[in-house]
C-alpha positions as a Markdown table, in Angstrom:
| # | Residue | x | y | z |
|---|---|---|---|---|
| 1 | Met | -138.8 | 76.6 | 19.9 |
| 2 | Met | -135.3 | 76.0 | 21.0 |
| 3 | Gln | -136.1 | 72.3 | 21.6 |
| 4 | Ala | -137.3 | 72.0 | 18.0 |
| 5 | Glu | -134.0 | 73.5 | 16.7 |
| 6 | Phe | -131.9 | 71.2 | 18.9 |
| 7 | Ser | -133.8 | 68.2 | 17.6 |
| 8 | Asn | -133.0 | 69.2 | 14.1 |
| 9 | Val | -129.2 | 69.5 | 14.7 |
| 10 | Met | -128.7 | 66.1 | 16.5 |
| 11 | Pro | -129.1 | 63.8 | 13.5 |
| 12 | Gly | -126.2 | 65.6 | 11.7 |
| 13 | Phe | -124.0 | 65.6 | 14.7 |
| 14 | Lys | -124.5 | 61.9 | 15.2 |
| 15 | Lys | -123.4 | 61.2 | 11.6 |
| 16 | Thr | -120.2 | 63.1 | 12.2 |
| 17 | Leu | -119.3 | 61.2 | 15.4 |
| 18 | Leu | -119.9 | 57.9 | 13.6 |
| 19 | Ala | -117.5 | 58.8 | 10.7 |
| 20 | Ala | -114.7 | 59.8 | 13.1 |
| 21 | Ala | -115.1 | 56.5 | 15.1 |
| 22 | Leu | -114.8 | 54.5 | 11.9 |
| 23 | Ala | -111.6 | 56.4 | 10.8 |
| 24 | Leu | -109.9 | 55.8 | 14.2 |
| 25 | Gly | -110.7 | 52.1 | 14.0 |
| 26 | Ala | -109.1 | 51.8 | 10.6 |
| 27 | Met | -105.9 | 53.5 | 11.7 |
| 28 | Gly | -105.6 | 51.2 | 14.8 |
| 29 | Ala | -105.8 | 48.1 | 12.6 |
| 30 | Ala | -103.0 | 49.5 | 10.3 |
| 31 | Phe | -100.7 | 50.2 | 13.3 |
| 32 | Ala | -101.4 | 46.7 | 14.7 |
| 33 | Gln | -100.0 | 45.1 | 11.5 |
| 34 | Asp | -96.8 | 47.3 | 11.4 |
| 35 | Pro | -95.7 | 48.2 | 15.0 |
| 36 | His | -92.8 | 50.3 | 13.6 |
| 37 | Ala | -94.8 | 52.4 | 11.3 |
| 38 | Gly | -94.1 | 56.0 | 11.6 |
| 39 | His | -90.7 | 55.5 | 13.2 |
| 40 | Ala | -88.6 | 54.5 | 10.2 |
| 41 | His | -87.3 | 58.0 | 9.6 |
| 42 | Gly | -87.4 | 59.2 | 13.2 |
| 43 | His | -84.4 | 60.5 | 15.0 |
| 44 | Gly | -84.9 | 58.2 | 18.0 |
| 45 | Gln | -84.7 | 55.0 | 15.9 |
| 46 | Gln | -83.2 | 52.2 | 18.0 |
| 47 | Pro | -80.5 | 50.0 | 16.3 |
| 48 | Ala | -81.3 | 46.4 | 15.5 |
| 49 | Pro | -80.2 | 44.0 | 18.2 |
| 50 | Ala | -76.9 | 42.1 | 17.4 |
| 51 | Ala | -77.1 | 38.5 | 16.4 |
| 52 | Pro | -76.6 | 36.1 | 19.2 |
| 53 | Ala | -73.0 | 34.7 | 19.7 |
| 54 | Ala | -74.3 | 31.2 | 18.8 |
| 55 | Met | -75.3 | 32.5 | 15.3 |
| 56 | Gln | -71.9 | 34.0 | 14.5 |
| 57 | Gly | -70.2 | 30.7 | 14.0 |
| 58 | Met | -73.1 | 29.1 | 12.2 |
| 59 | Asp | -72.4 | 27.3 | 8.9 |
| 60 | His | -74.7 | 29.2 | 6.5 |
| 61 | Ser | -74.4 | 26.4 | 4.0 |
| 62 | Gln | -76.8 | 24.4 | 6.2 |
| 63 | Met | -79.5 | 27.1 | 5.9 |
| 64 | Gln | -80.3 | 26.3 | 2.3 |
| 65 | Gly | -82.7 | 23.5 | 3.3 |
| 66 | Met | -84.5 | 25.6 | 6.0 |
| 67 | Asp | -88.2 | 26.4 | 5.4 |
| 68 | Gln | -88.7 | 29.9 | 4.3 |
| 69 | Pro | -91.4 | 31.7 | 6.4 |
| 70 | Glu | -94.5 | 32.9 | 4.7 |
| 71 | Ile | -94.3 | 36.5 | 3.7 |
| 72 | Gln | -97.5 | 38.6 | 4.0 |
| 73 | Thr | -98.3 | 41.1 | 1.3 |
| 74 | Met | -99.9 | 44.5 | 2.0 |
| 75 | Asp | -103.4 | 43.2 | 1.3 |
| 76 | Gly | -102.9 | 40.4 | 3.8 |
| 77 | Ala | -102.4 | 37.6 | 1.3 |
| 78 | Asn | -99.5 | 35.1 | 1.5 |
| 79 | Ala | -96.8 | 35.6 | -1.2 |
| 80 | Pro | -95.5 | 32.4 | -3.0 |
| 81 | Pro | -92.4 | 30.9 | -1.4 |
| 82 | Gln | -89.0 | 32.0 | -2.8 |
| 83 | Glu | -86.6 | 29.5 | -4.4 |
| 84 | Pro | -83.3 | 29.1 | -2.4 |
| 85 | Ala | -80.2 | 30.7 | -4.0 |
| 86 | Pro | -77.8 | 28.1 | -5.6 |
| 87 | Ala | -74.7 | 27.3 | -3.5 |
| 88 | Met | -71.4 | 28.8 | -4.7 |
| 89 | Asp | -68.6 | 26.3 | -5.4 |
| 90 | His | -65.4 | 27.7 | -3.9 |
| 91 | Gly | -63.3 | 24.7 | -4.9 |
| 92 | Asp | -62.3 | 26.2 | -8.3 |
| 93 | Met | -61.3 | 29.5 | -6.9 |
| 94 | Lys | -57.4 | 30.0 | -6.6 |
| 95 | Met | -55.8 | 33.1 | -5.2 |
| 96 | Gln | -52.6 | 32.6 | -7.3 |
| 97 | Gly | -50.9 | 30.1 | -9.5 |
| 98 | Gly | -52.8 | 27.6 | -11.6 |
| 99 | Ser | -53.0 | 27.3 | -15.3 |
| 100 | Ala | -52.9 | 30.2 | -17.6 |
| 101 | Pro | -56.2 | 31.4 | -19.1 |
| 102 | Pro | -56.9 | 30.1 | -22.6 |
| 103 | Asp | -56.5 | 33.5 | -24.1 |
| 104 | Ala | -53.1 | 34.2 | -22.6 |
| 105 | Arg | -50.3 | 35.4 | -24.9 |
| 106 | Asp | -47.7 | 32.8 | -26.0 |
| 107 | Pro | -44.4 | 33.7 | -24.3 |
| 108 | His | -42.4 | 32.5 | -27.3 |
| 109 | Ala | -44.3 | 34.9 | -29.6 |
| 110 | Tyr | -41.9 | 37.7 | -28.7 |
| 111 | Ser | -38.9 | 36.0 | -30.4 |
| 112 | Gly | -40.5 | 36.2 | -33.8 |
| 113 | Gly | -40.6 | 32.5 | -34.1 |
| 114 | Tyr | -36.8 | 32.0 | -33.5 |
| 115 | Gln | -35.5 | 29.6 | -30.9 |
| 116 | Leu | -32.1 | 29.1 | -29.3 |
| 117 | Gly | -30.1 | 26.4 | -31.2 |
| 118 | Val | -32.8 | 25.9 | -33.9 |
| 119 | Gly | -33.1 | 27.4 | -37.4 |
| 120 | Gln | -30.8 | 29.4 | -39.6 |
| 121 | Tyr | -29.5 | 31.5 | -36.7 |
| 122 | Ala | -28.3 | 28.5 | -34.6 |
| 123 | Leu | -24.7 | 28.9 | -33.4 |
| 124 | Gly | -24.1 | 25.2 | -33.1 |
| 125 | Asp | -23.3 | 23.1 | -30.0 |
| 126 | Lys | -20.3 | 25.1 | -29.0 |
| 127 | Arg | -21.0 | 27.9 | -26.5 |
| 128 | Gln | -20.2 | 31.2 | -28.1 |
| 129 | Leu | -20.8 | 33.6 | -25.1 |
| 130 | Val | -17.9 | 33.9 | -22.8 |
| 131 | Met | -18.1 | 36.0 | -19.7 |
| 132 | Ala | -15.3 | 38.4 | -18.6 |
| 133 | Asp | -14.3 | 36.3 | -15.6 |
| 134 | Glu | -13.5 | 33.4 | -18.0 |
| 135 | His | -11.0 | 35.4 | -20.1 |
| 136 | Leu | -7.2 | 35.6 | -19.4 |
| 137 | Phe | -5.8 | 39.1 | -18.8 |
| 138 | Ala | -2.4 | 40.5 | -18.2 |
| 139 | Ser | -1.2 | 43.8 | -16.5 |
| 140 | Val | 2.0 | 45.5 | -15.6 |
| 141 | Leu | 2.2 | 48.3 | -13.0 |
| 142 | Val | 5.4 | 50.2 | -12.4 |
| 143 | Asp | 4.3 | 52.0 | -9.2 |
| 144 | Arg | 7.7 | 53.6 | -8.6 |
| 145 | Leu | 10.5 | 54.3 | -11.1 |
| 146 | Glu | 12.4 | 57.1 | -9.5 |
| 147 | Trp | 15.5 | 59.0 | -8.8 |
| 148 | Ala | 16.4 | 59.7 | -5.2 |
| 149 | His | 18.8 | 62.2 | -3.6 |
| 150 | Ala | 20.0 | 62.0 | 0.0 |
| 151 | Asn | 23.2 | 63.1 | 1.9 |
| 152 | Gly | 25.0 | 64.1 | -1.2 |
| 153 | His | 24.6 | 60.9 | -3.2 |
| 154 | Asn | 22.0 | 59.7 | -5.7 |
| 155 | Ala | 20.3 | 56.4 | -6.2 |
| 156 | Ala | 17.7 | 54.9 | -8.4 |
| 157 | Ala | 14.8 | 52.8 | -7.1 |
| 158 | Tyr | 12.0 | 50.8 | -8.6 |
| 159 | Glu | 8.9 | 48.9 | -7.5 |
| 160 | Ala | 6.7 | 47.0 | -10.0 |
| 161 | Gln | 4.1 | 44.3 | -10.1 |
| 162 | Ala | 2.8 | 42.2 | -13.0 |
| 163 | Trp | 0.2 | 39.5 | -13.2 |
| 164 | Phe | -1.4 | 37.1 | -15.7 |
| 165 | Gly | -4.6 | 35.2 | -15.2 |
| 166 | Asn | -8.4 | 35.6 | -14.7 |
| 167 | Ser | -10.5 | 37.3 | -12.0 |
| 168 | Phe | -10.0 | 34.4 | -9.5 |
| 169 | Asp | -6.6 | 33.0 | -10.1 |
| 170 | Lys | -3.5 | 34.7 | -11.4 |
| 171 | Leu | 0.3 | 34.4 | -11.5 |
| 172 | Val | 1.9 | 37.5 | -9.8 |
| 173 | Leu | 5.4 | 38.8 | -10.1 |
| 174 | Lys | 6.6 | 41.5 | -7.6 |
| 175 | Ala | 10.0 | 43.3 | -7.9 |
| 176 | Glu | 11.6 | 46.0 | -5.7 |
| 177 | Gly | 15.2 | 47.2 | -5.6 |
| 178 | Glu | 17.7 | 50.0 | -5.3 |
| 179 | Ala | 20.8 | 50.8 | -7.3 |
| 180 | Ser | 23.6 | 53.4 | -7.0 |
| 181 | Arg | 27.0 | 53.9 | -8.6 |
| 182 | Gly | 26.2 | 51.3 | -11.2 |
| 183 | Lys | 25.5 | 48.5 | -8.8 |
| 184 | Leu | 22.3 | 46.8 | -7.6 |
| 185 | His | 22.7 | 46.9 | -3.9 |
| 186 | Glu | 19.4 | 45.4 | -2.9 |
| 187 | Ala | 16.7 | 43.5 | -4.8 |
| 188 | Arg | 13.7 | 41.6 | -3.8 |
| 189 | Thr | 11.8 | 39.4 | -6.3 |
| 190 | Glu | 8.7 | 37.4 | -5.6 |
| 191 | Leu | 6.8 | 34.9 | -7.7 |
| 192 | Leu | 3.4 | 34.2 | -6.3 |
| 193 | Trp | 0.1 | 32.5 | -7.1 |
| 194 | Gly | -2.8 | 34.7 | -6.3 |
| 195 | His | -6.4 | 33.5 | -5.6 |
| 196 | Ala | -9.4 | 35.8 | -5.0 |
| 197 | Val | -11.1 | 35.1 | -1.6 |
| 198 | Ala | -13.3 | 38.2 | -1.6 |
| 199 | Ser | -14.4 | 41.0 | -3.9 |
| 200 | Tyr | -11.2 | 43.1 | -3.2 |
| 201 | Trp | -8.8 | 40.6 | -1.6 |
| 202 | Asp | -6.4 | 38.0 | -2.9 |
| 203 | Thr | -4.3 | 35.5 | -1.0 |
| 204 | Gln | -0.8 | 34.9 | -2.4 |
| 205 | Leu | 1.5 | 31.9 | -2.1 |
| 206 | Gly | 4.9 | 31.5 | -3.6 |
| 207 | Leu | 8.7 | 32.2 | -3.4 |
| 208 | Arg | 10.8 | 35.2 | -2.6 |
| 209 | Asn | 14.5 | 35.8 | -3.5 |
| 210 | Asp | 16.7 | 38.5 | -2.0 |
| 211 | Ala | 19.9 | 39.4 | -3.9 |
| 212 | Gly | 22.4 | 42.2 | -4.2 |
| 213 | Ser | 25.9 | 43.2 | -5.0 |
| 214 | Gly | 28.4 | 42.0 | -2.3 |
| 215 | Arg | 25.8 | 40.1 | -0.2 |
| 216 | Pro | 24.6 | 36.5 | -0.1 |
| 217 | Ala | 21.3 | 35.5 | -1.5 |
| 218 | Arg | 18.3 | 34.6 | 0.7 |
| 219 | Asn | 15.3 | 32.5 | -0.3 |
| 220 | Trp | 12.0 | 32.4 | 1.4 |
| 221 | Leu | 8.6 | 30.8 | 1.2 |
| 222 | Ala | 6.0 | 33.5 | 1.0 |
| 223 | Phe | 2.3 | 33.7 | 2.1 |
| 224 | Gly | 0.3 | 36.8 | 2.3 |
| 225 | Val | -2.8 | 38.9 | 1.4 |
| 226 | Gln | -3.2 | 41.9 | -0.9 |
| 227 | Gly | -6.3 | 44.0 | -1.5 |
| 228 | Leu | -8.3 | 47.1 | -0.9 |
| 229 | Ala | -9.2 | 47.8 | 2.7 |
| 230 | Pro | -12.2 | 49.9 | 3.8 |
| 231 | Tyr | -11.8 | 53.6 | 3.1 |
| 232 | Trp | -9.7 | 52.8 | 0.0 |
| 233 | Phe | -6.4 | 51.8 | 1.6 |
| 234 | Glu | -4.3 | 49.5 | -0.5 |
| 235 | Val | -2.8 | 46.9 | 1.8 |
| 236 | Asp | -0.1 | 44.3 | 1.2 |
| 237 | Ala | 0.9 | 42.0 | 4.1 |
| 238 | Thr | 3.2 | 39.0 | 3.6 |
| 239 | Ala | 4.9 | 36.5 | 5.9 |
| 240 | Tyr | 8.1 | 34.7 | 5.0 |
| 241 | Val | 9.8 | 31.5 | 6.2 |
| 242 | Gly | 13.5 | 31.1 | 5.1 |
| 243 | Thr | 16.3 | 28.7 | 5.4 |
| 244 | Ser | 18.1 | 28.2 | 8.8 |
| 245 | Gly | 15.0 | 29.1 | 10.7 |
| 246 | Arg | 14.7 | 32.6 | 9.4 |
| 247 | Thr | 11.3 | 34.4 | 9.4 |
| 248 | Ala | 10.2 | 37.8 | 8.2 |
| 249 | Leu | 7.1 | 40.0 | 7.9 |
| 250 | Arg | 6.6 | 42.8 | 5.4 |
| 251 | Leu | 3.7 | 45.3 | 5.7 |
| 252 | Ser | 2.9 | 48.2 | 3.4 |
| 253 | Ala | -0.1 | 50.5 | 2.8 |
| 254 | Glu | -0.8 | 53.5 | 0.6 |
| 255 | Tyr | -3.7 | 55.8 | -0.1 |
| 256 | Glu | -4.6 | 58.0 | -3.0 |
| 257 | Leu | -6.1 | 61.4 | -2.2 |
| 258 | Leu | -7.6 | 63.1 | -5.3 |
| 259 | Leu | -6.9 | 66.8 | -5.1 |
| 260 | Thr | -8.3 | 67.0 | -8.6 |
| 261 | Gln | -9.2 | 64.4 | -11.2 |
| 262 | Arg | -5.5 | 64.4 | -12.4 |
| 263 | Leu | -3.5 | 65.7 | -9.4 |
| 264 | Ile | -3.2 | 63.0 | -6.8 |
| 265 | Leu | -1.4 | 63.0 | -3.4 |
| 266 | Gln | -0.2 | 59.5 | -2.3 |
| 267 | Pro | 1.0 | 58.8 | 1.2 |
| 268 | Arg | 2.8 | 55.5 | 1.7 |
| 269 | Ile | 4.2 | 53.5 | 4.6 |
| 270 | Glu | 6.3 | 50.3 | 4.7 |
| 271 | Ala | 7.8 | 48.2 | 7.5 |
| 272 | Asn | 10.0 | 45.1 | 7.6 |
| 273 | Leu | 10.4 | 42.7 | 10.6 |
| 274 | Tyr | 12.7 | 39.8 | 11.0 |
| 275 | Gly | 12.7 | 36.9 | 13.5 |
| 276 | Lys | 16.5 | 36.6 | 14.0 |
| 277 | Asn | 19.7 | 38.4 | 13.3 |
| 278 | Asp | 21.5 | 38.0 | 10.0 |
| 279 | Pro | 24.8 | 39.9 | 10.2 |
| 280 | Glu | 25.9 | 38.8 | 6.7 |
| 281 | Val | 23.3 | 41.0 | 5.2 |
| 282 | Gly | 23.1 | 43.6 | 7.9 |
| 283 | Ile | 19.7 | 42.7 | 9.3 |
| 284 | Gly | 18.8 | 42.5 | 13.0 |
| 285 | Ser | 15.8 | 40.8 | 14.7 |
| 286 | Gly | 12.6 | 42.7 | 15.5 |
| 287 | Leu | 11.5 | 45.8 | 13.6 |
| 288 | Ser | 14.4 | 46.2 | 11.1 |
| 289 | Asn | 13.5 | 49.2 | 9.0 |
| 290 | Gly | 10.6 | 51.4 | 7.8 |
| 291 | Thr | 9.8 | 54.0 | 5.2 |
| 292 | Val | 7.2 | 56.8 | 5.3 |
| 293 | Gly | 6.8 | 58.8 | 2.1 |
| 294 | Leu | 4.6 | 61.3 | 0.4 |
| 295 | Arg | 4.3 | 61.7 | -3.4 |
| 296 | Leu | 2.4 | 64.1 | -5.6 |
| 297 | Arg | 1.7 | 63.0 | -9.2 |
| 298 | Tyr | 0.0 | 64.4 | -12.2 |
| 299 | Glu | -1.8 | 62.0 | -14.4 |
| 300 | Phe | -1.6 | 63.0 | -18.1 |
| 301 | Ser | -3.5 | 59.8 | -18.5 |
| 302 | Arg | -4.3 | 56.9 | -16.2 |
| 303 | Gln | -1.4 | 55.0 | -17.6 |
| 304 | Phe | 1.3 | 57.7 | -17.4 |
| 305 | Ala | 1.9 | 60.0 | -14.4 |
| 306 | Pro | 5.1 | 61.8 | -13.3 |
| 307 | Tyr | 5.5 | 62.6 | -9.7 |
| 308 | Ile | 7.7 | 64.3 | -7.1 |
| 309 | Gly | 7.9 | 63.6 | -3.4 |
| 310 | Val | 9.8 | 63.1 | -0.1 |
| 311 | Glu | 10.3 | 60.1 | 2.1 |
| 312 | Arg | 12.0 | 59.1 | 5.3 |
| 313 | Tyr | 13.9 | 55.9 | 5.6 |
| 314 | Gln | 14.8 | 54.7 | 9.1 |
| 315 | Thr | 16.4 | 51.6 | 10.6 |
| 316 | Phe | 15.6 | 50.4 | 14.1 |
| 317 | Gly | 17.0 | 48.1 | 16.9 |
| 318 | Asn | 19.7 | 45.7 | 16.1 |
| 319 | Thr | 19.7 | 46.7 | 12.4 |
| 320 | Ala | 20.5 | 50.3 | 13.3 |
| 321 | Asp | 23.3 | 49.1 | 15.6 |
| 322 | Met | 24.9 | 47.1 | 12.9 |
| 323 | Ile | 24.8 | 50.0 | 10.4 |
| 324 | Arg | 26.3 | 52.5 | 12.9 |
| 325 | Thr | 29.0 | 50.0 | 13.8 |
| 326 | Ala | 29.9 | 49.7 | 10.1 |
| 327 | Gly | 30.2 | 53.6 | 9.9 |
| 328 | Gly | 26.9 | 54.3 | 8.3 |
| 329 | Lys | 23.8 | 56.3 | 9.2 |
| 330 | Ser | 20.7 | 54.7 | 10.7 |
| 331 | Gly | 18.3 | 56.9 | 8.7 |
| 332 | Glu | 18.0 | 59.5 | 6.0 |
| 333 | Thr | 15.6 | 61.8 | 4.2 |
| 334 | Arg | 15.2 | 61.4 | 0.5 |
| 335 | Phe | 13.9 | 63.7 | -2.2 |
| 336 | Val | 12.4 | 61.7 | -5.1 |
| 337 | Ala | 11.2 | 62.3 | -8.6 |
| 338 | Gly | 9.9 | 59.7 | -11.0 |
| 339 | Val | 7.1 | 58.3 | -13.1 |
| 340 | Arg | 4.3 | 55.8 | -12.5 |
| 341 | Val | 3.1 | 53.8 | -15.5 |
| 342 | Trp | 0.9 | 50.8 | -16.2 |
| 343 | Phe | -0.3 | 48.9 | -19.2 |
C-alpha cells in the first residue's frame, strides 16, 4: 500500500524539479549577457579603470571617422548605427576684442545727436577751455612786518615775497630789511626767475642786491631752491657769487604748528655764511650770523594774521670779532610784534 502511494506522488515531484531547472537556466543566460548585473548599486563597486596615458593626448577630432561598434538591444537585436556629432568650429570664438555685436548701442547716442565743433552749439576753431596751469597769477606775501625791541632800542623789520607767472614759471621778488631811527640800515633785494622742478619745489635763478645806510652796495648772482620739504617744512636755500670773488650761502626754514584752526605757532631759523671777509660791511668768513625765532599768530582770516614772538640774533666767528671791536654786541634777544598778510 505504501508503494502505491509513493508511485502516485512521484509524477508531481518530477514536474516541480523540471520547472526549477528551467528557471535556473534562464537566470544563468541573463547573467552571462550582463556580467555586472546586480552590482550597480552595491557598496563594493570597483571604480572604472583610468584611461591609458597614450589616450590622454589623443586628438579627439580624429575619432569622427571611426566605426561605431554595434550596440545590442535588450532583446538581442542590433540597434541602427548612430550618426557622428558635427565638429565644432573654434575659429570664430574670441575671448575678448573683436567687432561689436550688431545690436550694440551707438556710443554717440548719449550726446543727443550733438557733436563737438558741429551744429548750432559749435564754439569755432579757437579753443575755449583753458586749464588752470595755463593762466597767469600774481601773489604778494608779507611774511613779517614787525616792530622789534632789544637792549633799550626799537627797530622795524620786514620780509616779503611777490611772484607773477603760472604754475611752472614765474618771476619772483624777495625783499628783507631792518630800519631804526629813520634809517634803513640793512636791505636785501632779490629778483629771480622760478621754475617748477617737482610738485612742491622750484629752482630760482637771478640777482641779489645788498644796500643800506652808510655801507657800500654789494651785487650777487643767485641760484637756489625753494619749496616744501617732507613733514611740511618750508625751506629756502640760495647760493650767491659776487664781485671780487665773494661767495655766500643763505639757509632758512620754518614750520607752522596749528594749535587750533586759527591759532598757529611758527618756529623759524635762518643762517648766513660767507666765503671771505668783507670788513667794509662788517662781515667775516664762515658762519656769519644766525637767527632763531618763535612767533604765535592768530588768523582772523587766511590773509590777515597779527602775531607776537621772540627771537635770538647771534653773530659768529670773524663777524662777531668785528662787531665787538667796533664796540657793539655780538648777539641780542628781541621781542617782536607784527602782522602777516597776503593777497
